[in-house]
N, C-alpha and C positions, 0 to 999 in steps of 0.2 A: 246502569252503573254511572255514577256522577263523573263529570269531567274534572281533571286535575286543575288546580288553580295555576294560572300562568304567571302571576306576579312574582312568586319566589324564584322561579326559573329566570325571569328577566332580571331580577336583582343581581344574580350571580353569573350572568352570561359572560361578563368580562373575564371571569376566572377560568372559563372552559379552555381557551386556547393555551394559556400558560400551563395549566394542569396537564393538558394533553401532550404538550411538548416535554414536560418534565417526566411524565409517565413513559413516553416513547424513549427518551434517553436512558431512563432507569431500566427499561426492558432490554435495551441494547447491551448495557453493562452486565445485566444479569445473564443473558444468553451467552455473552462473550465469556464470562467466568465459568459457566457450565461447560462450554465447548473446550476451553483451555484446560479445565480439570480433566475432562475425558481424554484430551490429547496427551496429557502428562501421566495418565494412569496406565501402568503396565498391563492391566487386565484388558485394556481395549485392543491391544495389538494381537488379535487373532489372525490366523492365516487369511481369512476372507478380508479382514480389515487391511492387512498389508497388501493384498492383491489390489483392492480398490484404490488404496493410496498410490501404489505404483502406477496404476492406469491413469489416475488424475494427474500425477506428476509428468507422465509421458505426454499427456494431451496439453497441459498448461505450460510446460517448460521445454521439453525436448523438441517438440514440433515447431516452436516459434523461435528457438535460439538462433538459427542461421539468419533468417531475414530480419529479426529484431536487431541482432548484432550488426548486420550489414547496414541497416537504416541508421542506427545510432552512430556508427562509424562514419558514414557519409556526412551526416549533419554535423558531427563533431569536427570532422576534418575541415569543413568550411569555417566553423567558428575558430578553430585553432589557427588557421591561416589568417583570418581577419585580425585576431589578437596579436599574433606574432608580427605581422606587417605593420600594424598600427604602433606597436611598441618600438619597433625599429625606427619608424619614421620620427618618433618623438625622442629617440635616444634613451629609451627605457627598456632595452632588450634584457637587462638583468632581472626585470620583474615579469617578463612575458610568461616564463615557464610557471612561476608561482601562481600567476593569475589564471592560467589555463587549468592548472590542477585544482585550485580553489573553486573556480566557477563551475567547471564541467564535472569533475569527479566528485567533489564534495556536495554540490548543490543540485545540479541539473539531472545527473544520471539517476540517483535514487528516486527523485520525484518522477522522472520520465518512466522508469520501470514500474513504479506503483500505479501511475495513471494507465499505462498500457495494460497491465494485468487486470486492473479494475474494469476498464472498458471491454476487455476481451472475455474475462472469466468471472470476475467478482460480482459484477452487476447482473449476472445471469441467475442469481438467486431470486427468482420471482415467485409469484403465487403458485404457478404450476409446478415449480420444482420442489417446493417445500410444503405443499398443501397437506400432505399426509402427516406432517409433524405437528399440526395445530388442531385445536378444537374449534368448532364453528360457533364461537360465542363472541360477543362484543368485548368482554373483558378477557384478557389472556388467561388461559387455563394452564394446567400443569403441562410441562414440556414432555414430549415423548422421548425419553432418554435413549431408548433402544434405537430409534430412528436417527437421533442426533449422533450417536456413537457409530452406527453402522453405515450411514449414508452421507451425513453432512460433515462430520469431523474429518474424514479422508480428504474431502474437497477443500476444507479450510487449511489443512496441512499442505496440500498441493499448491494452493494459491500463495500461501506465505512463502513456501520454498521457491516458487517462481519469481517473486519479487527479489528475494535474496540472490538467486542464481543469476538473473538477468542484470541486476545492478553490479554484482561483483565481476562478472565476465565482461560487461561493457566497460567498467572502470579499467580493467587490465588492457583491453584493446585500445582504449583512448590514451593510456600512458604510452603504449608502444607507438601509436600514431604521433603523439606529441614529440617523442624522441626522434622519430624519423623526419618530422617536419623541421625541427630545430637543428639537428645534427646530421641528418642524412644517414647513410649506411656506415659512417665512420664509427669505429668502436671507441675512439678516444674521448668522446663526450660522455661516456657512461659514468665515470667517477663524479663529474659535476652534476649530471642528471640525477643520480641516486642521492647525492648530498642535498640537492634542492628539494627533491620529493620527500626525503627524510626530515628536512626542516619543516615542511608543511604538515606532514603526518607525524606530529609529536604524539605523546601519550594521550593528552586531553582531546586533541582533534580526532585521533583514531578511535577513541572510545565513543566520542559523540557521533562520528560517522556510522559506527556499528550499531549504536543504540537507535539512531534515527532510521536507519534502514530496517532494523528489526521492528520498530513501531509502525513504520509504513506497511510492512508486510502483514502485521497483525490487523491493522485497520482495514486493508484491502480484503483480507480473508474473512473478517468477522462482521464488519458493519453491514454490508449488503445482505448477508445471511440473516442477521438479526432483524433487519428491516423487512426482509421478505417474510419471515415468520410472523411478525406483527401485522403486516398487511394482509396475510392470509387469515389470521385470527379475526381481524376486524372487517374482512371482506372488502378491502379497499382496492379499487381499480383506478389506475392512473396511466397516463401516457409516459410518465417518467418512471424509470426503473426504481424499485424500492431502494431507498438509502442513497441515491445518487447525490443529492444535495448535502446530506449529512456526511457522506464519505469525503466529498471535496472540502467541507468545512473542517473535518478532522485532520485531513492532510495539510490544509492551510495552517491550522493551529500548531501542528507538529513542526512544520517548516519555520513558522514565525518564532516558535519557542527555541528551535535550534539556532536561528540567527541571533536572537537576543542573548542566549547563553554564550555564544561563540564570540560575538563582536561587541556586546554592550560593555 
């Protein structure tokens, strides 16, 4: 058998990396659309599907709520105290509460919840966890829809729910800590506090906060799983968890887009 000519391959070597990245992103969006379609399909919610989803939600959310809330509350209390004391020293106490709400609740808490769930659960979609769902070929073959529906979709729903639950619960805890830091145990500051928080959370900001948190949860749930499937299909072994860099890039783009839409 004659050897293949090397010249044509060398001529188009510079195209391999862009095409590989494009194919990888396209595969991620394709898998994400399939999983979301399965998650929204009523026929997927069999008794076994609901049981697995409940187990994953218990593992990814309920077990970590106490100490994640305690850790976020401790760090937030330090930041709240720094902001309030600094604002008082410069005579800007009227802006301290709005700054705390905008920085902590609107920006840091959703991102912290997404990163926490990603590091704890989302990036666990590796080759060993999803290997049975892929074909051993270099080019991605047909997805095993039964395995995606019965095993991976419950985990996707659980991870997405974990981000939403941790972000919302931590936001409520931080608002309570903010009130106690500024007004103490006195109930007389409640009208002014609710008025200030209401001015921050107008319709546009509230909708943006909900959408950003929702997109964070979808990214954390779907991106590592799609990258794990692709890594298994291509038999890629790496010390970095599949999809880690891509997930952080997606979260960064979502946060940057939110800031541009909100403040530009």
